[in-house]
C-alpha positions in Angstrom: -12.1 -7.4 -6.3 -11.5 -10.1 -8.9 -8.4 -11.9 -10.1 -6.6 -10.0 -12.9 -6.7 -12.1 -16.1 -4.0 -11.7 -18.7 -6.3 -10.4 -21.4 -7.7 -7.8 -19.1 -4.2 -6.7 -18.0 -3.3 -6.4 -21.7 -6.4 -4.4 -22.5 -5.6 -2.0 -19.7 -1.9 -1.8 -20.8 -0.7 -3.2 -17.5 2.5 -5.1 -17.8 3.2 -5.6 -14.1 3.0 -8.9 -12.4 0.1 -9.9 -10.1 -2.5 -7.5 -8.9 -6.2 -7.7 -8.5 -8.8 -5.6 -10.3 -11.6 -3.7 -8.6 -14.8 -4.9 -10.2 -17.2 -2.7 -8.3 -17.3 0.2 -5.9 -20.2 0.7 -3.6 -21.5 4.3 -3.4 -20.4 5.9 -0.1 -18.0 3.1 0.7 -14.5 3.5 2.1 -13.1 2.7 -1.3 -15.1 5.4 -3.0 -14.1 7.9 -0.3 -10.5 6.9 -0.8 -10.7 7.7 -4.6 -10.7 4.1 -5.8 -12.5 3.4 -9.1 -13.9 0.4 -10.9 -11.1 -1.0 -13.1 -8.2 0.0 -10.8 -5.6 -2.7 -10.4 -4.4 -3.0 -6.8 -0.7 -3.9 -6.8 0.5 -3.1 -3.3 -1.0 -2.6 0.2 1.1 -1.1 2.9 4.4 -2.0 1.1 3.4 -5.6 0.4 2.9 -6.7 -3.2 -0.6 -8.1 -4.1 -0.5 -11.1 -6.4 -3.9 -12.6 -5.7 -7.2 -12.1 -4.0 -5.9 -14.1 -1.0 -3.0 -11.7 -0.7 -5.4 -8.8 -0.5 -7.7 -10.5 2.0 -4.8 -11.5 4.2 -3.7 -7.8 4.4 -7.0 -6.9 6.0 -7.5 -10.0 8.2 -8.0 -8.7 11.8 -8.3 -5.1 10.7 -10.5 -2.8 12.7 -12.6 0.2 11.5 -10.6 3.4 11.3 -7.3 1.7 10.3 -5.6 3.4 7.4 -3.8 1.6 4.6 -1.6 2.9 1.8 -2.6 1.3 -1.5 -0.9 1.5 -4.8 -3.1 1.1 -7.9 -2.6 1.1 -11.6 -5.1 3.3 -13.5 -5.1 4.6 -17.1 -1.4 3.9 -17.7 0.0 5.2 -14.4 0.5 4.2 -10.8 -1.3 6.1 -8.1 -0.9 6.1 -4.3 -4.2 6.1 -2.6 -5.3 5.9 1.1 -8.0 3.5 2.3 -9.5 4.2 5.7 -11.6 1.2 6.8 -15.2 2.0 7.8 -17.9 0.0 9.4 -19.2 -2.9 7.3 -22.9 -2.8 6.5 
């Protein structure tokens, strides 16, 4: 993920506050399996708003494989509720 810059937010017609943008999805990753796509803007994880990369990282600090998170993303003009099930790293 990367910080969401104002010009990128405007180009994607996102008028919310905060959020981080998915810059890359690894094939076969938990993100891909959960339906996440490059360009999605993550706005909320498990009911907590995401305003920065640090916010997103803090949500997963201490997480273990198999844990499931509800994630709200903004994609193509609408909000979607996706589920992320953490897998093993590597």
